A tleap script that builds the chain and sets N, CA, C and O, in Angstrom:
source leaprc.protein.ff14SB
mol = sequence {
  NMET ASP THR ASP ARG PRO GLU ASN SER GLY
  THR LYS LYS ARG LEU TYR ARG PRO ARG VAL
  THR GLY ASP ALA ARG ARG ARG LEU ALA GLU
  ASP LEU ALA SER SER TYR ARG ASP GLY ALA
  SER LEU ARG GLU LEU ALA GLY SER ARG ALA
  MET SER TYR GLY THR VAL ARG LYS LEU LEU
  ALA GLU VAL GLY GLN PRO ARG ARG PRO VAL
  GLY ASP ASN ARG LEU PRO SER PRO CTYR
}
set mol.1.N position { -18.002 44.798 62.650 }
set mol.1.CA position { -17.482 45.270 61.658 }
set mol.1.C position { -15.975 45.214 61.572 }
set mol.1.O position { -15.423 45.913 62.421 }
set mol.2.N position { -15.299 44.657 60.883 }
set mol.2.CA position { -13.974 44.450 60.589 }
set mol.2.C position { -13.375 45.423 60.001 }
set mol.2.O position { -13.677 45.345 58.810 }
set mol.3.N position { -12.480 46.566 60.237 }
set mol.3.CA position { -12.061 47.643 59.387 }
set mol.3.C position { -10.674 47.414 58.980 }
set mol.3.O position { -10.017 48.215 58.315 }
set mol.4.N position { -10.240 46.231 59.429 }
set mol.4.CA position { -8.773 45.718 58.786 }
set mol.4.C position { -9.084 45.520 57.520 }
set mol.4.O position { -10.219 45.285 57.105 }
set mol.5.N position { -7.731 45.639 56.633 }
set mol.5.CA position { -7.886 45.346 55.142 }
set mol.5.C position { -6.953 43.986 54.954 }
set mol.5.O position { -5.757 43.971 55.249 }
set mol.6.N position { -7.729 42.763 54.381 }
set mol.6.CA position { -6.892 41.814 54.349 }
set mol.6.C position { -5.418 42.099 53.687 }
set mol.6.O position { -5.048 43.159 53.183 }
set mol.7.N position { -4.714 40.951 53.809 }
set mol.7.CA position { -2.949 41.518 52.989 }
set mol.7.C position { -3.014 41.636 51.648 }
set mol.7.O position { -2.493 42.545 51.002 }
set mol.8.N position { -3.829 40.470 51.086 }
set mol.8.CA position { -3.942 40.632 49.683 }
set mol.8.C position { -5.322 41.429 49.060 }
set mol.8.O position { -6.125 40.770 48.401 }
set mol.9.N position { -5.496 42.546 49.251 }
set mol.9.CA position { -6.437 43.292 49.003 }
set mol.9.C position { -6.092 43.892 47.830 }
set mol.9.O position { -7.000 44.288 47.100 }
set mol.10.N position { -4.625 44.076 47.415 }
set mol.10.CA position { -4.550 44.627 46.245 }
set mol.10.C position { -4.056 46.155 46.311 }
set mol.10.O position { -3.545 46.652 45.308 }
set mol.11.N position { -4.228 47.002 47.653 }
set mol.11.CA position { -3.422 48.157 47.897 }
set mol.11.C position { -2.047 48.219 48.030 }
set mol.11.O position { -1.513 47.296 48.644 }
set mol.12.N position { -1.460 48.979 47.651 }
set mol.12.CA position { 0.256 49.247 47.831 }
set mol.12.C position { 0.167 50.400 48.718 }
set mol.12.O position { -0.709 51.261 48.626 }
set mol.13.N position { 1.241 50.384 49.706 }
set mol.13.CA position { 1.423 51.642 50.303 }
set mol.13.C position { 2.090 52.568 49.618 }
set mol.13.O position { 3.122 52.060 49.181 }
set mol.14.N position { 1.993 53.628 49.333 }
set mol.14.CA position { 3.013 54.630 48.774 }
set mol.14.C position { 3.848 54.734 49.527 }
set mol.14.O position { 3.562 54.614 50.718 }
set mol.15.N position { 5.130 54.982 49.151 }
set mol.15.CA position { 6.383 55.519 49.593 }
set mol.15.C position { 6.880 56.818 49.100 }
set mol.15.O position { 7.062 56.971 47.892 }
set mol.16.N position { 7.133 57.840 50.011 }
set mol.16.CA position { 7.246 59.119 49.268 }
set mol.16.C position { 8.848 59.258 50.238 }
set mol.16.O position { 9.204 58.690 51.271 }
set mol.17.N position { 9.658 60.446 49.204 }
set mol.17.CA position { 10.499 60.998 49.589 }
set mol.17.C position { 10.324 61.877 50.904 }
set mol.17.O position { 9.289 62.517 51.092 }
set mol.18.N position { 11.385 61.879 51.805 }
set mol.18.CA position { 11.097 63.060 52.805 }
set mol.18.C position { 10.941 64.268 52.390 }
set mol.18.O position { 10.770 64.124 51.180 }
set mol.19.N position { 10.890 65.432 52.636 }
set mol.19.CA position { 10.615 66.484 51.966 }
set mol.19.C position { 12.046 67.206 52.394 }
set mol.19.O position { 12.480 66.938 53.515 }
set mol.20.N position { 12.699 67.993 51.656 }
set mol.20.CA position { 14.074 68.780 51.315 }
set mol.20.C position { 13.834 70.082 51.895 }
set mol.20.O position { 12.960 70.648 51.238 }
set mol.21.N position { 14.246 70.784 52.848 }
set mol.21.CA position { 13.634 71.776 53.334 }
set mol.21.C position { 15.673 72.848 53.700 }
set mol.21.O position { 16.819 72.398 53.721 }
set mol.22.N position { 15.234 73.976 53.860 }
set mol.22.CA position { 16.220 74.642 53.996 }
set mol.22.C position { 17.275 74.686 53.385 }
set mol.22.O position { 17.177 74.729 52.159 }
set mol.23.N position { 18.462 74.693 53.908 }
set mol.23.CA position { 19.976 74.856 53.195 }
set mol.23.C position { 20.048 73.682 52.156 }
set mol.23.O position { 20.430 73.872 51.001 }
set mol.24.N position { 19.585 72.233 52.723 }
set mol.24.CA position { 19.651 71.187 51.809 }
set mol.24.C position { 18.541 71.531 50.429 }
set mol.24.O position { 18.726 70.883 49.398 }
set mol.25.N position { 17.724 72.276 50.460 }
set mol.25.CA position { 16.719 72.148 49.709 }
set mol.25.C position { 17.319 73.448 48.523 }
set mol.25.O position { 17.025 73.574 47.335 }
set mol.26.N position { 18.260 74.306 49.397 }
set mol.26.CA position { 18.663 75.298 48.339 }
set mol.26.C position { 20.007 74.707 47.593 }
set mol.26.O position { 20.358 75.122 46.489 }
set mol.27.N position { 20.783 73.600 48.387 }
set mol.27.CA position { 21.811 73.396 47.622 }
set mol.27.C position { 21.533 72.189 46.497 }
set mol.27.O position { 22.297 71.909 45.574 }
set mol.28.N position { 20.216 71.521 46.806 }
set mol.28.CA position { 20.042 70.513 45.720 }
set mol.28.C position { 19.399 71.510 44.454 }
set mol.28.O position { 19.587 71.333 43.251 }
set mol.29.N position { 18.682 72.476 45.019 }
set mol.29.CA position { 18.179 73.139 43.637 }
set mol.29.C position { 19.523 73.884 42.994 }
set mol.29.O position { 19.558 73.936 41.764 }
set mol.30.N position { 20.453 74.371 43.619 }
set mol.30.CA position { 21.567 74.868 42.893 }
set mol.30.C position { 22.540 73.698 42.229 }
set mol.30.O position { 23.281 73.991 41.291 }
set mol.31.N position { 22.500 72.556 42.693 }
set mol.31.CA position { 23.013 71.475 42.154 }
set mol.31.C position { 22.185 71.191 40.622 }
set mol.31.O position { 22.646 71.088 39.486 }
set mol.32.N position { 21.079 71.132 41.023 }
set mol.32.CA position { 20.172 70.823 39.585 }
set mol.32.C position { 20.489 71.946 38.664 }
set mol.32.O position { 20.559 71.603 37.484 }
set mol.33.N position { 20.689 73.162 38.904 }
set mol.33.CA position { 20.542 74.461 38.096 }
set mol.33.C position { 21.963 74.104 37.386 }
set mol.33.O position { 22.067 74.028 36.162 }
set mol.34.N position { 22.863 73.929 38.131 }
set mol.34.CA position { 24.275 73.615 37.420 }
set mol.34.C position { 24.128 72.616 36.269 }
set mol.34.O position { 24.426 72.969 35.128 }
set mol.35.N position { 23.704 71.452 36.511 }
set mol.35.CA position { 23.435 70.561 35.774 }
set mol.35.C position { 22.501 70.943 34.484 }
set mol.35.O position { 22.728 70.525 33.349 }
set mol.36.N position { 21.506 71.733 34.810 }
set mol.36.CA position { 21.049 72.005 33.882 }
set mol.36.C position { 21.335 73.054 32.721 }
set mol.36.O position { 20.992 73.092 31.539 }
set mol.37.N position { 22.127 73.918 33.552 }
set mol.37.CA position { 22.983 74.870 32.538 }
set mol.37.C position { 24.139 73.922 31.778 }
set mol.37.O position { 24.599 74.284 30.695 }
set mol.38.N position { 24.429 73.098 32.209 }
set mol.38.CA position { 25.675 72.117 31.729 }
set mol.38.C position { 24.773 71.346 30.531 }
set mol.38.O position { 25.448 71.003 29.561 }
set mol.39.N position { 23.713 71.111 30.488 }
set mol.39.CA position { 22.840 70.592 28.983 }
set mol.39.C position { 21.945 69.753 29.535 }
set mol.39.O position { 21.089 69.341 28.752 }
set mol.40.N position { 21.878 69.344 30.742 }
set mol.40.CA position { 21.003 68.381 31.055 }
set mol.40.C position { 19.584 68.585 30.979 }
set mol.40.O position { 19.246 69.577 31.625 }
set mol.41.N position { 18.545 67.930 30.356 }
set mol.41.CA position { 17.299 68.216 30.364 }
set mol.41.C position { 16.481 68.168 31.716 }
set mol.41.O position { 16.997 67.700 32.731 }
set mol.42.N position { 15.329 68.611 31.704 }
set mol.42.CA position { 14.662 68.549 32.899 }
set mol.42.C position { 14.285 66.973 33.418 }
set mol.42.O position { 14.347 66.518 34.560 }
set mol.43.N position { 13.861 66.295 32.122 }
set mol.43.CA position { 13.419 64.998 32.297 }
set mol.43.C position { 14.825 64.001 32.884 }
set mol.43.O position { 14.800 63.196 33.814 }
set mol.44.N position { 15.952 64.352 32.041 }
set mol.44.CA position { 17.242 63.764 32.761 }
set mol.44.C position { 17.488 63.903 34.266 }
set mol.44.O position { 17.867 62.985 34.993 }
set mol.45.N position { 17.197 65.313 34.696 }
set mol.45.CA position { 17.508 65.286 36.229 }
set mol.45.C position { 16.570 64.852 37.118 }
set mol.45.O position { 16.735 64.544 38.298 }
set mol.46.N position { 15.380 64.850 36.338 }
set mol.46.CA position { 14.332 64.107 37.377 }
set mol.46.C position { 14.482 62.518 37.487 }
set mol.46.O position { 14.411 61.907 38.553 }
set mol.47.N position { 14.669 62.016 36.409 }
set mol.47.CA position { 15.193 60.299 36.327 }
set mol.47.C position { 16.121 60.421 37.171 }
set mol.47.O position { 15.920 60.073 38.334 }
set mol.48.N position { 17.393 60.965 36.754 }
set mol.48.CA position { 18.721 60.510 37.724 }
set mol.48.C position { 18.540 60.887 39.176 }
set mol.48.O position { 19.345 60.408 39.975 }
set mol.49.N position { 17.505 61.754 39.656 }
set mol.49.CA position { 17.442 61.922 40.985 }
set mol.49.C position { 16.045 61.232 41.793 }
set mol.49.O position { 15.752 61.383 42.979 }
set mol.50.N position { 15.424 60.568 40.924 }
set mol.50.CA position { 14.291 59.834 41.351 }
set mol.50.C position { 13.351 60.724 41.643 }
set mol.50.O position { 12.532 60.228 42.417 }
set mol.51.N position { 13.048 62.129 41.281 }
set mol.51.CA position { 12.102 63.030 41.537 }
set mol.51.C position { 11.200 63.189 40.140 }
set mol.51.O position { 11.471 62.718 39.035 }
set mol.52.N position { 10.124 63.939 40.498 }
set mol.52.CA position { 9.350 64.358 39.276 }
set mol.52.C position { 9.563 65.456 38.843 }
set mol.52.O position { 10.215 66.286 39.477 }
set mol.53.N position { 9.049 65.681 37.661 }
set mol.53.CA position { 9.471 66.693 36.467 }
set mol.53.C position { 9.003 67.949 37.183 }
set mol.53.O position { 9.793 68.888 37.087 }
set mol.54.N position { 8.109 68.134 37.746 }
set mol.54.CA position { 7.050 69.447 38.396 }
set mol.54.C position { 8.290 69.360 39.382 }
set mol.54.O position { 8.988 70.366 39.254 }
set mol.55.N position { 8.751 68.525 40.269 }
set mol.55.CA position { 9.493 69.044 41.603 }
set mol.55.C position { 11.017 69.482 41.085 }
set mol.55.O position { 11.628 70.331 41.733 }
set mol.56.N position { 11.490 69.003 40.144 }
set mol.56.CA position { 12.872 69.814 39.357 }
set mol.56.C position { 12.242 70.998 38.948 }
set mol.56.O position { 12.596 71.968 39.619 }
set mol.57.N position { 11.374 71.253 38.013 }
set mol.57.CA position { 11.351 72.564 37.710 }
set mol.57.C position { 10.869 73.516 38.559 }
set mol.57.O position { 11.157 74.682 38.288 }
set mol.58.N position { 10.107 73.264 39.660 }
set mol.58.CA position { 9.661 74.209 40.803 }
set mol.58.C position { 11.133 74.484 41.542 }
set mol.58.O position { 11.245 75.546 42.154 }
set mol.59.N position { 12.349 73.496 41.503 }
set mol.59.CA position { 13.382 73.787 42.245 }
set mol.59.C position { 14.360 74.971 41.519 }
set mol.59.O position { 15.051 75.832 42.063 }
set mol.60.N position { 14.165 74.698 40.171 }
set mol.60.CA position { 14.715 75.410 39.451 }
set mol.60.C position { 14.454 76.724 39.411 }
set mol.60.O position { 15.355 77.554 39.287 }
set mol.61.N position { 12.939 77.098 39.534 }
set mol.61.CA position { 12.580 77.963 39.153 }
set mol.61.C position { 12.790 78.853 40.803 }
set mol.61.O position { 12.548 80.060 40.816 }
set mol.62.N position { 13.253 78.137 42.141 }
set mol.62.CA position { 13.105 78.900 43.235 }
set mol.62.C position { 14.459 79.444 43.328 }
set mol.62.O position { 14.585 80.376 44.121 }
set mol.63.N position { 15.736 78.978 42.543 }
set mol.63.CA position { 16.704 79.314 42.481 }
set mol.63.C position { 16.944 80.605 41.264 }
set mol.63.O position { 17.969 81.266 41.097 }
set mol.64.N position { 15.818 80.685 40.610 }
set mol.64.CA position { 16.066 81.499 39.459 }
set mol.64.C position { 16.680 81.440 38.235 }
set mol.64.O position { 17.065 82.342 37.490 }
set mol.65.N position { 16.721 79.988 38.115 }
set mol.65.CA position { 17.178 79.329 36.671 }
set mol.65.C position { 16.118 79.781 35.614 }
set mol.65.O position { 14.896 79.762 35.754 }
set mol.66.N position { 16.777 80.155 34.620 }
set mol.66.CA position { 15.714 80.380 33.582 }
set mol.66.C position { 15.811 78.947 32.689 }
set mol.66.O position { 16.763 78.176 32.568 }
set mol.67.N position { 14.310 78.891 32.051 }
set mol.67.CA position { 13.846 77.667 31.218 }
set mol.67.C position { 14.779 77.994 29.699 }
set mol.67.O position { 15.046 79.011 29.059 }
set mol.68.N position { 15.053 76.651 29.572 }
set mol.68.CA position { 15.321 76.906 27.980 }
set mol.68.C position { 13.778 76.626 27.167 }
set mol.68.O position { 12.850 75.904 27.533 }
set mol.69.N position { 13.894 77.447 25.992 }
set mol.69.CA position { 12.559 77.066 25.174 }
set mol.69.C position { 12.343 75.685 24.785 }
set mol.69.O position { 13.322 74.946 24.675 }
set mol.70.N position { 11.322 75.309 24.592 }
set mol.70.CA position { 10.850 73.656 24.583 }
set mol.70.C position { 11.344 73.285 22.850 }
set mol.70.O position { 11.013 73.844 21.804 }
set mol.71.N position { 11.952 72.503 23.019 }
set mol.71.CA position { 12.905 71.948 21.780 }
set mol.71.C position { 14.069 72.805 21.126 }
set mol.71.O position { 14.458 72.754 19.960 }
set mol.72.N position { 14.539 73.624 22.186 }
set mol.72.CA position { 15.745 74.103 21.743 }
set mol.72.C position { 17.055 73.105 22.077 }
set mol.72.O position { 17.151 72.169 22.871 }
set mol.73.N position { 17.971 73.659 21.194 }
set mol.73.CA position { 19.194 72.731 21.740 }
set mol.73.C position { 19.565 72.582 22.991 }
set mol.73.O position { 19.230 73.417 23.832 }
set mol.74.N position { 20.306 71.510 23.304 }
set mol.74.CA position { 20.782 71.535 24.812 }
set mol.74.C position { 22.040 72.579 24.817 }
set mol.74.O position { 22.133 73.514 25.613 }
set mol.75.N position { 22.749 72.349 24.060 }
set mol.75.CA position { 24.339 73.225 24.239 }
set mol.75.C position { 24.342 73.932 22.835 }
set mol.75.O position { 23.861 73.417 21.826 }
set mol.76.N position { 25.034 75.373 22.891 }
set mol.76.CA position { 25.068 75.836 21.679 }
set mol.76.C position { 26.352 75.293 20.735 }
set mol.76.O position { 27.471 74.980 21.140 }
set mol.77.N position { 25.946 75.279 19.621 }
set mol.77.CA position { 26.506 74.949 18.498 }
set mol.77.C position { 28.027 75.319 18.526 }
set mol.77.O position { 28.284 76.448 18.943 }
set mol.78.N position { 29.026 74.555 18.156 }
set mol.78.CA position { 30.639 74.888 18.247 }
set mol.78.C position { 30.650 75.637 16.830 }
set mol.78.O position { 31.810 75.898 16.509 }
set mol.79.N position { 29.769 76.032 15.949 }
set mol.79.CA position { 29.879 76.085 14.541 }
set mol.79.C position { 29.159 77.689 14.617 }
set mol.79.O position { 28.971 78.330 13.583 }
savepdb mol mol.pdb
quit
């Protein structure tokens, strides 16, 4: 029995980002938190760094960044 898959089997190998750990993870989370405080949305942060929404949310939580309420304005009104 041949267990090898043919080249055109329709399956694609998924590529994953390497895990970020230690000081690099903390620096990444702090950078995300800074951008979030400056008004970027979670979806913008995720898209700009090719990360999932959930990963960005988890990293913000790790550094204690409070989330804005859903539908809240990004930046306070100047008036």
